VODRENGU-770338 format. One line per 8 residues: number of its first residue (from 1); for each residue x, y, z of C-alpha. Coordinates in pm, whole numbers, plus 50000, padded with zeros to 5 digits. Layout:
VODRENGU-770338
NUM = X:Y:Z | ...
END
This chain:
VODRENGU-770338
1 = 40405:83963:40269 | 40438:83819:39855 | 40118:83789:39635 | 40023:83475:39685 | 39893:83537:39381 | 40247:83422:39190 | 40356:83217:39458 | 40355:82875:39392
9 = 40518:82743:39668 | 40429:82409:39784 | 40467:82353:40196 | 40430:82085:40450 | 40325:82152:40820 | 40413:81894:41096 | 40270:81997:41436 | 40399:81869:41758
17 = 40307:81446:41765 | 40513:81451:41509 | 40258:81394:41172 | 40290:81588:40867 | 40005:81725:40660 | 40072:81854:40273 | 40205:81923:40076 | 40006:82216:40063
25 = 39980:82600:39870 | 40103:82926:40069 | 39707:83000:40023 | 39629:82646:40130 | 39899:82708:40430 | 39744:83087:40488 | 39348:82952:40565 | 39489:82729:40781
33 = 39640:82952:40983 | 39311:83224:40991 | 39134:82925:41094 | 39350:82822:41410 | 39452:82509:41271 | 39809:82614:41247 | 39948:82702:41578 | 40332:82821:41766
41 = 40512:82579:41784 | 40409:82390:41426 | 40731:82376:41142 | 40657:82422:40864 | 40878:82319:40581 | 40948:82364:40130 | 41139:82034:40111 | 41021:81808:40423
49 = 41425:81866:40501 | 41525:82202:40607 | 41184:82322:40934 | 41100:82645:41041 | 40871:82763:41311 | 40588:82836:41200 | 40532:83166:41357 | 40878:83296:41160
57 = 40640:83296:40779 | 40581:83597:40717 | 40318:83454:40533 | 40124:83382:40824 | 40090:83681:41025 | 40067:83438:41318 | 40210:83771:41539 | 39927:83823:41800
65 = 39885:83778:42127 | 39612:83731:42404 | 39625:83942:42712 | 39431:83855:43039 | 39329:84080:43242 | 39643:83975:43488 | 39827:84114:43204 | 39985:83734:43107
73 = 40017:83708:42752 | 39865:83349:42519 | 39965:83301:42152 | 40074:83394:41939 | 39773:83358:41714 | 39611:83455:41403 | 39437:83750:41393 | 39117:83644:41301
81 = 39190:83282:41518 | 39270:83476:41793 | 38982:83660:41755 | 38741:83370:41667 | 38859:83265:42023 | 38752:83574:42235 | 38420:83598:42066 | 38375:83152:42157
89 = 38382:83307:42518 | 38737:83023:42449 | 38970:83272:42712 | 38986:83461:43017 | 38659:83769:43022 | 38818:84042:42990 | 39128:83937:42722 | 39193:84144:42492
97 = 39400:84110:42107 | 39757:84233:42114 | 40020:84366:41803 | 40412:84131:41845 | 40502:84427:41773 | 40300:84597:42082 | 40346:84271:42352 | 40602:84279:42685
105 = 40714:83907:42549 | 40858:83953:42914 | 40470:83823:43040 | 40442:83567:42802 | 40298:83247:42949 | 40478:82915:42851 | 40349:82610:42832 | 40522:82273:43032
113 = 40607:81984:42844 | 40350:81778:42905 | 40033:82048:42904 | 40036:82268:43095 | 39758:82508:43097 | 39871:82774:42902 | 39961:82650:42630 | 39809:82785:42280
121 = 39692:82374:42233 | 39389:82416:42516 | 39243:82765:42346 | 39306:82623:41999 | 39371:82262:41898 | 39625:82146:41624 | 39540:82046:41331 | 39270:81781:41350
129 = 38985:81662:41028 | 38783:81569:41291 | 38725:81943:41496 | 38784:82196:41202 | 38452:82190:40991 | 38359:82106:40708 | 38607:82320:40508 | 38924:82243:40708
137 = 38823:81842:40674 | 38798:81868:40319 | 39072:82060:40261 | 39294:81843:40566 | 39156:81526:40349 | 39278:81625:40073 | 39628:81745:40140 | 39593:81311:40266
145 = 39513:81220:39958 | 39778:81396:39767 | 40067:81295:39974 | 39993:80967:39963 | 40001:80993:39591 | 40313:81132:39522 | 40405:80830:39822 | 40229:80556:39575
153 = 40386:80736:39246 | 40787:80736:39343 | 40646:80370:39474 | 40572:80242:39148 | 40863:80446:39000 | 41117:80283:39225 | 40941:79977:39200 | 40946:80031:38754
161 = 41317:80055:38749 | 41349:79801:38949 | 41216:79600:38718 | 41357:79769:38374 | 41707:79678:38528 | 41689:79333:38673 | 41461:79231:38332 | 41714:79460:38087
169 = 42030:79225:38328 | 41842:78882:38245 | 41832:78976:37900 | 42169:79108:37784 | 42314:78764:37999 | 42073:78516:37839 | 42190:78746:37503 | 42564:78643:37639
177 = 42478:78334:37762 | 42315:78185:37338 | 42659:78357:37201 | 42910:78203:37437 | 42745:77809:37391 | 42711:77877:36996 | 43130:78021:36945 | 43163:77686:37240
185 = 42975:77428:36961 | 43095:77680:36613 | 43481:77574:36795 | 43350:77198:36872 | 43255:77154:36573 | 43560:77317:36359 | 43795:77100:36583 | 43543:76804:36476
193 = 43626:76866:36129 | 44082:76922:36194 | 44026:76580:36354 | 43888:76470:36043 | 44090:76641:35823 | 44460:76487:36026 | 44494:76171:35894 | 44417:76254:35513
201 = 44740:76528:35560 | 44930:76259:35672 | 44874:76022:35387 | 44960:76382:35123 | 45257:76396:35327 | 45421:76106:35131 | 45677:76109:34877 | 45725:76392:34687
209 = 45712:76212:34313 | 45385:76055:34346 | 45043:76029:34157 | 44860:76350:34086 | 44585:76268:34301 | 44813:76205:34611 | 44917:76594:34542 | 44552:76742:34425
217 = 44398:76532:34783 | 44778:76772:34988 | 44651:77137:34773 | 44298:77007:34945 | 44443:76949:35253 | 44659:77283:35225 | 44321:77462:35144 | 44195:77279:35518
225 = 44461:77328:35751 | 44382:77760:35592 | 44061:77727:35622 | 44055:77565:35935 | 44332:77811:36031 | 44127:78134:35957 | 43863:77940:36118 | 43995:77922:36394
233 = 44125:78292:36457 | 43759:78386:36365 | 43673:78156:36690 | 43942:78306:36866 | 43832:78692:36819 | 43463:78525:36855 | 43519:78443:37198 | 43739:78750:37228
241 = 43435:78977:37206 | 43167:78769:37354 | 43402:78763:37721 | 43486:79153:37673 | 43072:79156:37630 | 42988:78912:37908 | 43253:79130:38131 | 43024:79429:38022
249 = 42702:79247:38125 | 42899:79073:38417 | 42949:79487:38531 | 42586:79597:38422 | 42394:79319:38622 | 42671:79426:38908 | 42521:79749:38879 | 42208:79686:38840
257 = 42213:79439:39120 | 42365:79785:39301 | 42088:79997:39208 | 41808:79728:39290 | 41967:79716:39619 | 41967:80115:39637 | 41610:80096:39528 | 41574:79881:39812
265 = 41643:80047:40028 | 41514:80345:39948 | 41128:80167:39912 | 41229:79998:40240 | 41244:80339:40364 | 40960:80444:40235 | 40786:80112:40356 | 40828:80310:40646
273 = 40683:80630:40574 | 40407:80431:40424 | 40322:80265:40764 | 40331:80572:40836 | 40032:80692:40621 | 39908:80394:40729 | 39856:80474:41068 | 39722:80813:40991
281 = 39486:80734:40720 | 39414:80496:41025 | 39272:80787:41209 | 39198:80968:40925 | 38910:80755:40852 | 38733:80798:41202 | 38789:81173:41105 | 38651:81124:40800
289 = 38355:80928:40899 | 38286:81146:41166 | 38248:81427:40887 | 38106:81213:40651 | 37809:81179:40966 | 37799:81482:41006 | 37773:81650:40666 | 37475:81363:40612
297 = 37322:81446:40904 | 37339:81837:40759 | 37219:81722:40455 | 36930:81544:40540 | 36771:81828:40753 | 36864:82006:40445 | 36677:81767:40219 | 36370:81758:40516
305 = 36393:82155:40473 | 36348:82149:40122 | 36015:81925:40102 | 35910:82108:40405 | 35913:82390:40162 | 35795:82180:39921 | 35483:82120:40091 | 35459:82524:40169
313 = 35482:82622:39870 | 35238:82302:39785 | 35015:82477:40029 | 35049:82824:39847 | 35014:82726:39530 | 34643:82479:39627 | 34543:82847:39835 | 34670:83011:39488
321 = 34460:82837:39291 | 34143:82814:39539 | 34149:83215:39541 | 34190:83246:39137 | 33850:82980:39123 | 33698:83222:39412 | 33752:83472:39166 | 33680:83312:38897
329 = 33277:83274:39062 | 33331:83642:39172 | 33409:83717:38727 | 33164:83529:38659 | 32913:83605:38890 | 33011:84012:38798 | 32921:83889:38418 | 32622:83752:38516
337 = 32525:84084:38697 | 32627:84278:38432 | 32432:84144:38127 | 32127:84072:38342 | 32223:84486:38470 | 32186:84527:38055 | 31838:84310:38041 | 31714:84523:38320
345 = 31836:84864:38129 | 31706:84698:37817 | 31362:84652:38011 | 31348:84940:38201 | 31396:85144:37861 | 31147:84944:37705 | 30877:84958:38013 | 30914:85339:38000
353 = 30865:85397:37621 | 30588:85118:37644 | 30464:85387:37945 | 30523:85694:37757 | 30360:85548:37470 | 30025:85476:37705 | 30052:85722:37851 | 29981:85938:37560
361 = 29749:85723:37455 | 29552:85744:37701 | 29540:86097:37693 | 29473:86126:37321 | 29244:85891:37360 | 29114:86121:37639 | 29095:86475:37435 | 28970:86262:37135
369 = 28657:86231:37306 | 28666:86601:37356 | 28811:86718:36994 | 28655:86619:36625 | 28760:86325:36452 | 29014:86451:36225 | 29208:86546:36511 | 29251:86135:36568
377 = 29474:86146:36275 | 29680:86444:36415 | 29698:86214:36775 | 29785:85895:36542 | 30090:86076:36374 | 30243:86155:36664 | 30236:85858:36880 | 30442:85724:36503
385 = 30662:85966:36573 | 30684:85812:36934 | 30719:85465:36812 | 31060:85560:36626 | 31200:85760:36919 | 31162:85465:37151 | 31313:85231:36862 | 31571:85461:36841
393 = 31642:85510:37241 | 31594:85086:37186 | 31856:85083:36940 | 32111:85297:37108 | 32054:85125:37397 | 32113:84829:37198 | 32460:84964:37099 | 32510:85058:37426
401 = 32503:84649:37497 | 32703:84518:37219 | 32948:84807:37310 | 32971:84705:37700 | 33031:84309:37681 | 33318:84392:37431 | 33438:84564:37749 | 33359:84293:37949
409 = 33485:84021:37750 | 33818:84133:37750 | 33806:84172:38033 | 33688:83802:38099 | 34029:83714:37858 | 34229:83969:38008 | 34126:83732:38368 | 34154:83382:38138
417 = 34538:83512:38030 | 34627:83535:38413 | 34508:83225:38533 | 34674:83007:38229 | 35056:83189:38313 | 34968:83097:38637 | 34878:82764:38578 | 35174:82759:38349
425 = 35372:82930:38623 | 35286:82706:38892 | 35302:82427:38670 | 35708:82435:38536 | 35791:82587:38940 | 35666:82203:39111 | 35797:82032:38751 | 36156:82223:38896
433 = 36135:82115:39222 | 36003:81824:39139 | 36352:81775:38934 | 36553:81912:39160 | 36484:81628:39428 | 36500:81409:39227 | 36893:81542:39121 | 36888:81566:39537
441 = 36821:81159:39555 | 37038:81071:39298 | 37363:81301:39421 | 37316:81106:39797 | 37302:80729:39619 | 37645:80856:39391 | 37787:81014:39691 | 37704:80659:39931
449 = 37770:80444:39710 | 38086:80650:39647 | 38203:80647:40044 | 38129:80286:40083 | 38319:80148:39742 | 38643:80365:39957 | 38599:80187:40282 | 38603:79886:40091
457 = 38903:80002:39935 | 39112:80123:40196 | 39030:79811:40441 | 39206:79620:40103 | 39478:79844:40073 | 39524:79816:40472 | 39506:79439:40415 | 39751:79449:40143
465 = 40030:79618:40358 | 39948:79459:40671 | 40064:79085:40439 | 40394:79307:40333 | 40450:79381:40675 | 40449:79033:40789 | 40673:78975:40505 | 40435:78852:40267
473 = 40617:78857:39935 | 40416:78629:39675 | 40190:78830:39538 | 40383:79162:39554 | 40329:79204:39211 | 39949:79146:39206 | 39910:79360:39513 | 40064:79678:39313
481 = 39859:79645:39002 | 39587:79633:39231 | 39678:79962:39411 | 39794:80145:39104 | 39382:80130:38984 | 39255:80154:39287 | 39449:80415:39279 | 39275:80575:38904
489 = 38985:80463:39078 | 38979:80648:39389 | 39074:80963:39141 | 38816:80963:38950 | 38591:80896:39220 | 38758:81159:39385 | 38707:81340:39027 | 38269:81240:39052
497 = 38269:81420:39396 | 38384:81683:39346 | 38134:81707:39045 | 37886:81605:39192 | 37973:81889:39521 | 37992:82134:39222 | 37628:82016:39129 | 37503:82045:39387
505 = 37614:82359:39467 | 37481:82478:39081 | 37168:82290:39174 | 37130:82498:39553 | 37208:82810:39330 | 36939:82770:39129 | 36640:82668:39368 | 36773:82974:39567
513 = 36703:83204:39251 | 36362:83017:39198 | 36242:83037:39501 | 36336:83437:39491 | 36152:83397:39155 | 35815:83269:39326 | 35834:83449:39614 | 35861:83766:39312
521 = 35527:83626:39123 | 35349:83547:39442 | 35392:83902:39585 | 35271:84008:39216 | 34949:83781:39229 | 34882:83850:39540 | 34894:84245:39424 | 34655:84188:39139
529 = 34465:83922:39433 | 34457:84269:39616 | 34363:84517:39313 | 34062:84274:39159 | 33868:84300:39565 | 33975:84625:39518 | 33741:84591:39212 | 33534:84357:39304
537 = 33469:84593:39661 | 33383:84880:39402 | 33140:84715:39173 | 32911:84612:39560 | 32755:84931:39466 | 32686:84887:39171 | 32528:84544:39216 | 32301:84629:39522
545 = 32211:84919:39240 | 32137:84625:39011 | 31917:84489:39272 | 31707:84807:39313 | 31690:84860:38953 | 31539:84514:38922 | 31356:84599:39146 | 31151:84823:39073
553 = 31140:84714:38709 | 30925:84447:38843 | 30692:84683:39064 | 30702:84853:38697 | 30587:84600:38515 | 30328:84458:38778 | 30165:84843:38716 | 30203:84823:38397
561 = 30075:84493:38284 | 29752:84602:38541 | 29723:84925:38349 | 29806:84701:38001 | 29467:84504:38168 | 29230:84792:38211 | 29304:84937:37894 | 29236:84690:37719
569 = 28897:84673:37906 | 28853:85025:37858 | 28946:85002:37481 | 28712:84678:37398 | 28379:84877:37588 | 28476:85166:37346 | 28501:84976:37039 | 28099:84809:37198
577 = 27987:85131:37260 | 28135:85280:36917 | 27967:84938:36729 | 27662:85048:36953 | 27661:85395:36771 | 27731:85328:36473 | 27385:85052:36443 | 27189:85340:36609
585 = 27271:85618:36322 | 27287:85315:36063 | 26893:85277:36166 | 26844:85557:36235 | 26903:85676:35905 | 26698:85375:35724 | 26415:85487:35898 | 26484:85855:35882
593 = 26653:85950:35520 | 26496:86326:35541 | 26519:86497:35819 | 26350:86867:35870 | 26626:87165:35894 | 26253:87361:36097 | 26268:87333:36409 | 25862:87244:36556
601 = 25806:87607:36654 | 25869:87787:36333 | 25582:87642:36113 | 25474:87995:36001 | 25767:88075:35848 | 25757:88022:35421 | 25804:87634:35328 | 26208:87680:35204
609 = 26335:87518:34877 | 26328:87231:34750 | 26719:87203:34749 | 26732:87260:35111 | 26475:87081:35237 | 26609:86768:35348 | 26927:86739:35510 | 27112:86326:35459
617 = 27311:86231:35724 | 27692:86123:35590 | 27855:85750:35689 | 28150:85976:35763 | 27960:86128:36105 | 27978:85925:36386 | 27975:85985:36760 | 28241:85888:37022
625 = 27964:85792:37332
END
């Protein structure tokens, strides 16, 4: 088989009804054969003159038959077309494919002349724009448009050549007529001058011995006669040249008339072909309307599906936003719990320190009742050391509390960045979808307007062709100029439609890619959501533990408050008793400043020395109870 990429031939296809489609490339003809739109019995030709059977063209590969259970063969078909017939159950049950080299052509079932039951058309219809899907309709429409354009261009070229020849012949005829009239006027003027000079010449032909004036006049007449003779010769030469030019112009005009007659004959044939094209256009118009209606319904369904997808996406976005809000609320709750936990931990540490201090103070107080006043100073030093240790513990707890909020703030910042990124992505996707919908609406509106304009142009063209068939030729040139402008406008509209279709396909591809990207992002967000939920589940025991610690701290604080109150009461009583004892000691000191050293039963001992006879109570002596 020849290489399709190097095959530049164009083909015409003639079906059984006599309708001719094309021109179409070899690859396009192969596509028609694969679709089953080229059947056995159809004819193909590269020039619309030499036709050959379609199944004999090797490039089409129409060499497969369908064999039923009884062994009867139907075909031939292209392999894909035959397989499609079997898959769609349009062939008898049990049918199978058979290659041409393996088939028994004596069992080939022939169809009657008037549409028998065994024809290949019963299994696969011939080329028909209304029944072969969108791709077939577009290809056949393009082929018909190309053929119609070629006919229009040929007709316009022939008409332009006819007009140019007629204009050239008329121009040459008018120029020759003007030159002939000018030559005739010059000859007439010369003859008048000659008539005026003849009397003068007769007067000059008198006696030879006349006066000198007569002789000078005779010389003037002779000079005028010579000039007239020269002018007459020049006029004769000009007349001959004009006659030769006029003969050539007549010959050229006759040639132009003959060529115009031939062109009119060709134009009549072209008009007949145009009429056939008009009839074909009427059939194609109906097929195009049906295809356009089907295409419009498909586009409406696609638009409705796209809108439903957008609504679903919006709902999903709303759900994700709600979930993010819930996550933000949970994060805020976790943040508050962490802060409360830190505060409770600090309070617990302070309470423990206070409790330790109180416990040490209580123990020191109990021991102070049994020790001397000097040990009270040591107890105060121990209390001071404990206070310093508690302050160090409090500072360490404060440092730890500062580090933990920093981590929490970092986690909160990361969560806020993720929320901002998600909101930006969702907003951008929503704007992209809205722009795509707006572009789709504009494309649909443009397509609809273009379809209406093409219908109006086709209707006007049909009316003009009907007028031409009726014999009206008054406004032929105006209609032809309008036809040319309509042709250019149709080509521009076809280009615009092709561009819109390509743009629509590109938007669809972009929408699909964007949808896939959104789906991947949604999946990523769902994974992130699962991870956050797991972290929230992991934080739940910590939250319960914090609650338990909070309750324990509340109980300890209540007990500590009661203990502080009891200790305050005891301290007040102790200070009161201490003050009472001091007052009593001061009173005794004032009333009895000198005390005897010996007991009352030792009165018979020798009198003590004066230096040791008395004992003064020092101020530093104190009683505890």
